[in-house]
Residue, then its C-alpha position, 0 to 999 in steps of 0.5 A: x458572552x457576546x452575541x457575535x461569539x455565540x454566532x461564531x461558535x454556532x457557525x464553527x459547529x455547523x462547519x464541522x458538521x458539514x465536513x463530517x457529512x462531506x467526508x462520509x459522502x466521499x467515503x461512498x466512493x468505495x461502496x459504489x465502485x468495483x475494485x478494478x474501477x478503484x484501481x483505474x480511478x487511482x491511476x487516473x489521479x496519479x496521471x494528473x500533472x499536479x500529482x506528478x509535480x508533487x511526487x516528482x519535486x526535487x525537494x521531495x526526492x532528495x529526502x531519500x529513505x524515511x527513518x521508518x524505511x531504514x528501520x525495516x531495511x536494517x532487519x534483513x541480513x544483506x544490503x545488496x542483491x536484486x531488488x523489486x521496488x513496487x510503485x517506483x514513483x519518481x525515484x525517491x527510494x530507488x536512488x539510495x537503494x541503488x547506491x547501497x548496492x542493490x540492483x533496483x528494478x522499479x515498477x509503476x503504472x504511470x508512464x510519466x513517473x517511470x520516465x521521471x525516475x529514469x531521468x532522476x537516476x541519470x542526473x544522480x549517476x545511478x543505474x536502475x531499471x524501470x517498467x510500466x506495470x500496475x501493482x495488481x497485474x505484475x508480470x515478472x519472472x519467477x525466483x528472480x529477486x532477493x528483496x521486494x520493497x513496497x513501502x509508503x503504505x502502498x499495500x493498503x492501496x489495493x482494494x479487497x483482500x483477494x487482490x492483496x492475496x493475489x499480489x502476495x502470491x505474485x511477490x512470493x513467486x517472483x522472490x528467490x527461495x526464502x527471499x524477503x518482502x519489506x511492506x508498509x500499510x495503513x494500520x490504526x489499531x486504536x481506532x474503531x469505525x463509526x458504527x452508524x456510518x459503517x452500517x449505512x455504507x454496508x447497507x448501500x453496498x448490499x443495495x448495489x450488490x457490492x459484495x467486495x466492500x470491506x470495513x476499513x475501505x476509504x478514499x483519500x485525496x488521490x487514491x483508494x486506501x484500506x485501513x487495518x484495525x488490528x495486527x491480527x487482521x494484517x498478520x493473517x493476510x500475510x500468512x495466507x499469502x505465503x509469508x512468515x513475519x520476522x518483524x512487525x512495526x506497530x506503526x504499520x510496517x513489516x519484514x516478511x520472508x517467503x515460506x518454502x511451503x505454500x499456504x494451500x499445501x500447508x492447509x492440506x498437510x495440517x488440516x487447519x484452515x485458520x492458522x497464522x503466525x503472529 
């Protein structure tokens, strides 16, 4: 083996080592910040021009619904009605859903993206309604939607199980009786967190009095994201949030239906604290 090849291998290994170190350092973002800080950090990133240009690009928007989204949509018994689209973006999902016959109301926490979606809908000759609201503080009328749409792993963008359960409760309230919720999330049942890195993150969380950190929390290029490492973990969250699971896609998607009975009432009636339907 030539000395240049040996040096090249060493440099390559050292570079990969530095990448792992950099990735670990970036992951500490979720340990240092509070949940509201993480939400605001994500909002600021999505307000950047480069991000808006990426998600508002015409070549991206014309993709319409992804096959995985169409697969979830096929599982519900209707193709029209009042639909709430969480994280509207520039309208990739809103336009085809409106063309199918849904009355689309989209919400997004970036005003520029809401404006882009309205402009895109006008160019496509489609009518949608758009509101500037954050996913963690939705303010919507009760019993007003037949379907809530939250795909593209948006559910995993919410830090802490408490905030995710609060969102599920809000969605349940805004849905009509037995309304449907189409949801996607980051699921990697085959992966396991690195025990050494996780121990260091938990120690730092403890040292900084960060009781909200959860295994699976991380930060991608633009946003916070929580990875679920088992189907049971996400299924329990859905049940506690007031939903029954009608369909589960192991790649990270679910079709849920609002239960007619709240979880708290179920607990009191059944005397069970840790029951869910998988």
